N, C-alpha and C positions, 0 to 999 in steps of 0.2 A: 523481501520474503526469503525464506530458506526452503529450497526445494530439494527433497531427497528422493532417490530412485533405488528400487530394489528389484532383483530378478533379471529379466532380459535386458537387451541393449537398445538404445535409441540411436538410429543412424540410418544411412542409406543401405548399408550392408550388414549382415550378421557378423559379429566378431566371434572369434574362436576361443579366446581366453576365458577363464572361469569368471562368471559375474560376481561382483562384490558391491556392497553399498557405496554410493557416491553422493556427493552433495554439491550444490552451487548456491551462492548467495546472489539474489536478483532483486532489483528495484524497478518498478514501473516499466517493465519490458514485455513486449508481446512474445509469446512462446509458440514456435512452430516446430512440430516434430514430424520426422519420418520414422515410423516404428517398425521394428523387426523383432519377432519373438513376443514374449509375454513379460510385461514389467508392471510394477505398481509404484505409485507415487504418494508421498505424504508431504504436504506443504505447510509451513508455519508462516503466517502473515503477521508481521509485527505492527503494533500500534505506533503512531508518530513518536519518534524519539526512542522507541524500544531498543533498537540495535545499539544506539549510542549509550543508553542507560545501562543495559545488561552487559555489554561487552567492551565499553569504553573505547569505541572506535568512532572516528569522525564520519558521520553519514554523508557529508558532502563529497567524500572521496569514493563513495559507492554508487551514487545516483546514476541511473541510466547505463549501468555496466554490469558485467557478470564476473564472478570470482569463485574460485574453489572455496568452500565454506571454511575449511580448517586454516587456510592461508589468512583469512580475515578475522575469524572468530577464535582461533587458537587450537592447539592440539587436543584440548579437552573435548572438542566437538566429535572426535573419533569415537569416544566412549558413548556419546549420545547416539551416533549412527549404529554402533554395535547393538545397543539396547533396542533401538527401533527395529533393527533387522532380526532380532530374536523373537519378536512377536509379529503377528500378521493382521490382527483386526484393527480397524480404525480406533475403536475405543481404547484398546491397549496402547496403541502408539500415542494417542492423545494423553493418556495417563503418564507414559514415560516422558513425553516432552514437557508436560506440566511440572513434573517432579524436577527435571533438569533445570528448567528456566526459573522456577520459583526459588530454587536454591541460590540463583544468581541475583535475585531481586533485591534491590536496596531497601533500606528502611523507608517507610512512607514519608517521613519528614525530609528525606534527602532527594526526593524526586525533583528533577529540574523544573524550574518555573517555565522554561521553554517548552517542555513536553506538555505542561498544563495549558500553555498558550495555544499549542497546536490542537489540543483536544477541544479548546474553546472554539477554534476555527471550525472544527468538524461539527460541533453541536449547534453552531449558528449557521450552518450551511454556507460558510464562507462570507457571510454578511457581517463583517467586523472590520474596523479600521486598525491598521498597523500601529498607529500612534496610541490607540486605546490598549492594545495588547502590551506594548512597551511600558506604558504607564502602570498597568496592573502587575507587570513583572518586576517593577522597580528599576528599570534600565532606561537609558537614553535610547532614542530611536535607532541611531546607527549601531550602537553596541548590541541592541536587541536583534537587529537584522543580521549582524555578524554571527551571534550566538545561534540564531535560528537556522541559518545556513549550515553551520557546523553540526548541529544536533539533528536537524530534520532532513537536511540534504538539498534544500533549495530556498530561495528568498521567500519571506512570508507573503508578499503580494502574489507571487506566482502560486504558492501553495493555496492561498485563499481562492484564487481564480480557478484552480483545478477543482477544489472542493465545491465551489458554486456551480461549475459546469456539470459535475456529477450529480449534484442535487437537482439541477434542471432536468437531466435525463430521467432521474427517478420519478420526479413529479409527472412528467409526460407519460412515462410507462405506467404509472399507477392510475392515471386518469387520461387516456388517449384523447378524450373529447375536449380537454383543456387546450385553449389556444396558446400559442407561443407568447403572444403579448401578455397574457395572464401570468404565465410562468416568469417572464422577465420582470413584471411588476412585483410579484410575490417575493422574488429573490433580490430585489434592490438594484437591478440594472437601471441605468439612466433612462433607457428606452430599448425598444427591440433591436435597433441597429447596434447598440452597445453589446447586446447578447450575441448577435450575429457575428460581430467582430471577434469576440472571445471564442466562439465555436470554431470559426475559421482558423484562428491561431492555434487552438489546442487539438483540433481534429482534422483540419484541412477541408472541412465541409460545412454546409449550412445547417441550421436546425431542421429545416424541412427535409433535407436529404437524409439526415441522421434519423429523423422520426420514423422513416420507413424500415429502419434496421436496428431498432432499439434493443432487440434480443442479443445483438453483438456487444452491447455496452452495459446492459443492466441484467444482473443475475435474476432468474425466475423467482427466487425466494424473497426478493425485495420489492417485486412489482406491486404486491398487495399491501405493503407496509404503509403506515401513516407517517408522513415526513413533515417537519415544521415548515 
């Protein structure tokens, strides 16, 4: 995602220099702030393959790290930051960002088959075989895995595992009375222990432990949504 900050400073102490817009490119990282003064933030969350498609940069080099936005996405990002800083409402900033990003959007026919495969993983809640994805993309499995890592930022099996983990959390949050065994069955885990293993690898905790703190993992607006 692309995080922009306007106004005050974030840090342990107040800085004395004149505030100016800043940006950072982040992927899958927890954000912990100590805030001083007043600041506003506007965040752009990219769809799978979005950064690679729009800016022609390898996503695998960005995963789990932080960068200054203009270093990765080019000097043109400074113009976007200036325009975002010239307006203050969320609606106006969304309009400015849409205009900037749509101008960089490739023709529909040139969208990568890898991005389409990643979208299929999302829509299937991670319940899809890598060999099937490779077949539909017209690539061999190993070539598909290399391309997927380059454009999406991680191996397809890990990506599908994360998507399924998040789908399990959403199902539980939407229907707290649902048993974890039912969630495991609905999402194609071999058994509940298979799901427990994935939860431990991805979160360091068990489904039961996470179930008591779902609000930390699932945004309120998706709790009542209907998921496949």
